[in-house]
FIKOLZA-1660 file (N, C-alpha, C; in steps of 0.1 Angstrom, whole numbers, plus 5000, padded with zeros to 4 digits):
% residues 73
   i   px   py   pz ch aa at
   1 6822 6708 6938  A  M  N
   1 6824 6700 6947  A  M CA
   1 6837 6707 6961  A  M  C
   2 6833 6701 6969  A  T  N
   2 6842 6707 6985  A  T CA
   2 6848 6698 6987  A  T  C
   3 6859 6696 6995  A  T  N
   3 6870 6692 7000  A  T CA
   3 6869 6696 7016  A  T  C
   4 6866 6682 7022  A  G  N
   4 6870 6689 7039  A  G CA
   4 6872 6676 7049  A  G  C
   5 6873 6680 7055  A  S  N
   5 6874 6668 7072  A  S CA
   5 6864 6665 7075  A  S  C
   6 6851 6678 7074  A  S  N
   6 6843 6678 7085  A  S CA
   6 6834 6665 7080  A  S  C
   7 6824 6657 7095  A  P  N
   7 6821 6652 7093  A  P CA
   7 6808 6648 7088  A  P  C
   8 6802 6638 7086  A  H  N
   8 6791 6637 7076  A  H CA
   8 6784 6642 7085  A  H  C
   9 6769 6644 7079  A  P  N
   9 6759 6649 7088  A  P CA
   9 6751 6639 7098  A  P  C
  10 6751 6626 7088  A  T  N
  10 6745 6613 7093  A  T CA
  10 6754 6608 7104  A  T  C
  11 6766 6607 7104  A  D  N
  11 6772 6599 7115  A  D CA
  11 6771 6605 7125  A  D  C
  12 6768 6596 7135  A  P  N
  12 6770 6594 7148  A  P CA
  12 6778 6605 7160  A  P  C
  13 6775 6616 7164  A  Q  N
  13 6784 6617 7175  A  Q CA
  13 6788 6612 7187  A  Q  C
  14 6800 6609 7187  A  P  N
  14 6803 6604 7199  A  P CA
  14 6801 6609 7212  A  P  C
  15 6792 6594 7219  A  G  N
  15 6789 6602 7235  A  G CA
  15 6800 6599 7243  A  G  C
  16 6797 6596 7257  A  P  N
  16 6804 6597 7266  A  P CA
  16 6817 6587 7268  A  P  C
  17 6828 6589 7270  A  L  N
  17 6844 6574 7269  A  L CA
  17 6843 6576 7250  A  L  C
  18 6839 6584 7246  A  G  N
  18 6843 6582 7229  A  G CA
  18 6830 6571 7222  A  G  C
  19 6818 6568 7231  A  L  N
  19 6810 6554 7229  A  L CA
  19 6797 6562 7223  A  L  C
  20 6796 6552 7208  A  D  N
  20 6785 6555 7207  A  D CA
  20 6770 6554 7213  A  D  C
  21 6764 6567 7211  A  P  N
  21 6749 6566 7222  A  P CA
  21 6742 6553 7220  A  P  C
  22 6740 6553 7207  A  T  N
  22 6728 6543 7205  A  T CA
  22 6738 6527 7210  A  T  C
  23 6750 6527 7208  A  L  N
  23 6754 6516 7218  A  L CA
  23 6755 6512 7231  A  L  C
  24 6754 6525 7236  A  L  N
  24 6750 6529 7253  A  L CA
  24 6737 6520 7258  A  L  C
  25 6728 6528 7245  A  E  N
  25 6716 6524 7254  A  E CA
  25 6715 6511 7252  A  E  C
  26 6719 6501 7241  A  I  N
  26 6720 6488 7248  A  I CA
  26 6728 6478 7257  A  I  C
  27 6740 6482 7256  A  L  N
  27 6750 6475 7263  A  L CA
  27 6744 6468 7279  A  L  C
  28 6746 6457 7281  A  A  N
  28 6743 6456 7294  A  A CA
  28 6750 6448 7303  A  A  C
  29 6751 6444 7315  A  C  N
  29 6761 6433 7327  A  C CA
  29 6760 6423 7319  A  C  C
  30 6771 6418 7318  A  P  N
  30 6775 6400 7312  A  P CA
  30 6770 6391 7320  A  P  C
  31 6771 6398 7333  A  D  N
  31 6766 6384 7341  A  D CA
  31 6748 6384 7345  A  D  C
  32 6746 6374 7350  A  T  N
  32 6733 6368 7346  A  T CA
  32 6720 6381 7352  A  T  C
  33 6727 6390 7358  A  H  N
  33 6720 6409 7359  A  H CA
  33 6712 6407 7347  A  H  C
  34 6720 6414 7341  A  H  N
  34 6714 6419 7328  A  H CA
  34 6710 6431 7328  A  H  C
  35 6713 6440 7338  A  S  N
  35 6711 6450 7339  A  S CA
  35 6722 6464 7329  A  S  C
  36 6710 6470 7326  A  P  N
  36 6717 6479 7313  A  P CA
  36 6728 6489 7325  A  P  C
  37 6739 6493 7321  A  L  N
  37 6750 6501 7322  A  L CA
  37 6754 6514 7321  A  L  C
  38 6755 6520 7337  A  T  N
  38 6755 6535 7335  A  T CA
  38 6771 6538 7335  A  T  C
  39 6774 6552 7330  A  V  N
  39 6784 6561 7323  A  V CA
  39 6794 6565 7339  A  V  C
  40 6806 6563 7340  A  D  N
  40 6809 6566 7351  A  D CA
  40 6825 6575 7343  A  D  C
  41 6822 6584 7337  A  E  N
  41 6833 6592 7331  A  E CA
  41 6846 6592 7338  A  E  C
  42 6843 6600 7352  A  A  N
  42 6855 6603 7359  A  A CA
  42 6862 6591 7360  A  A  C
  43 6858 6583 7363  A  A  N
  43 6867 6570 7362  A  A CA
  43 6867 6561 7349  A  A  C
  44 6862 6560 7340  A  G  N
  44 6866 6559 7326  A  G CA
  44 6856 6545 7326  A  G  C
  45 6849 6539 7331  A  E  N
  45 6841 6530 7335  A  E CA
  45 6827 6530 7331  A  E  C
  46 6818 6516 7328  A  L  N
  46 6807 6513 7329  A  L CA
  46 6805 6508 7342  A  L  C
  47 6792 6512 7345  A  V  N
  47 6790 6503 7358  A  V CA
  47 6777 6497 7354  A  V  C
  48 6777 6488 7366  A  C  N
  48 6762 6477 7367  A  C CA
  48 6757 6481 7381  A  C  C
  49 6746 6489 7380  A  P  N
  49 6735 6492 7389  A  P CA
  49 6734 6476 7402  A  P  C
  50 6732 6470 7396  A  T  N
  50 6725 6462 7402  A  T CA
  50 6738 6447 7410  A  T  C
  51 6751 6445 7400  A  C  N
  51 6761 6443 7411  A  C CA
  51 6771 6450 7415  A  C  C
  52 6769 6462 7411  A  D  N
  52 6779 6473 7417  A  D CA
  52 6793 6470 7410  A  D  C
  53 6792 6460 7397  A  R  N
  53 6810 6462 7388  A  R CA
  53 6815 6473 7383  A  R  C
  54 6826 6474 7380  A  A  N
  54 6826 6486 7368  A  A CA
  54 6836 6478 7359  A  A  C
  55 6833 6481 7347  A  F  N
  55 6837 6474 7331  A  F CA
  55 6845 6490 7326  A  F  C
  56 6861 6485 7320  A  P  N
  56 6863 6494 7319  A  P CA
  56 6866 6499 7309  A  P  C
  57 6866 6510 7299  A  V  N
  57 6866 6511 7285  A  V CA
  57 6878 6517 7282  A  V  C
  58 6886 6506 7272  A  R  N
  58 6899 6510 7269  A  R CA
  58 6900 6515 7251  A  R  C
  59 6900 6528 7249  A  D  N
  59 6906 6536 7237  A  D CA
  59 6892 6532 7230  A  D  C
  60 6880 6539 7235  A  G  N
  60 6872 6537 7230  A  G CA
  60 6863 6521 7229  A  G  C
  61 6870 6515 7233  A  I  N
  61 6864 6500 7236  A  I CA
  61 6857 6493 7251  A  I  C
  62 6844 6491 7251  A  P  N
  62 6842 6486 7266  A  P CA
  62 6847 6474 7269  A  P  C
  63 6853 6470 7278  A  V  N
  63 6860 6455 7284  A  V CA
  63 6848 6448 7292  A  V  C
  64 6839 6444 7285  A  L  N
  64 6824 6435 7291  A  L CA
  64 6831 6422 7298  A  L  C
  65 6839 6421 7306  A  L  N
  65 6846 6405 7306  A  L CA
  65 6846 6407 7325  A  L  C
  66 6835 6395 7328  A  L  N
  66 6838 6394 7344  A  L CA
  66 6853 6393 7350  A  L  C
  67 6857 6392 7342  A  D  N
  67 6872 6386 7349  A  D CA
  67 6881 6402 7348  A  D  C
  68 6874 6410 7344  A  E  N
  68 6883 6424 7339  A  E CA
  68 6874 6433 7347  A  E  C
  69 6867 6429 7351  A  A  N
  69 6855 6441 7361  A  A CA
  69 6861 6440 7374  A  A  C
  70 6857 6453 7380  A  R  N
  70 6862 6454 7394  A  R CA
  70 6851 6461 7405  A  R  C
  71 6851 6452 7419  A  R  N
  71 6840 6454 7423  A  R CA
  71 6840 6470 7429  A  R  C
  72 6833 6478 7429  A  R  N
  72 6831 6489 7434  A  R CA
  72 6827 6491 7448  A  R  C
  73 6825 6485 7457  A  S  N
  73 6822 6484 7469  A  S CA
  73 6834 6476 7480  A  S  C
% end
């Protein structure tokens, strides 16, 4: 038996902004549009292409509250 801190082969690899890629596939805008969100790595945000809101990602946790979002345009 070996000991070490290498990740288990089935552990998901972190994606952009430290988020699980599977989670990124299902995240959608919480507004009535429900558009899939895209990643803006430079800004550290998830963006709705329909309403142009940007949702922050803090410590690897997406904050999908309309009150926390900012309008990009």
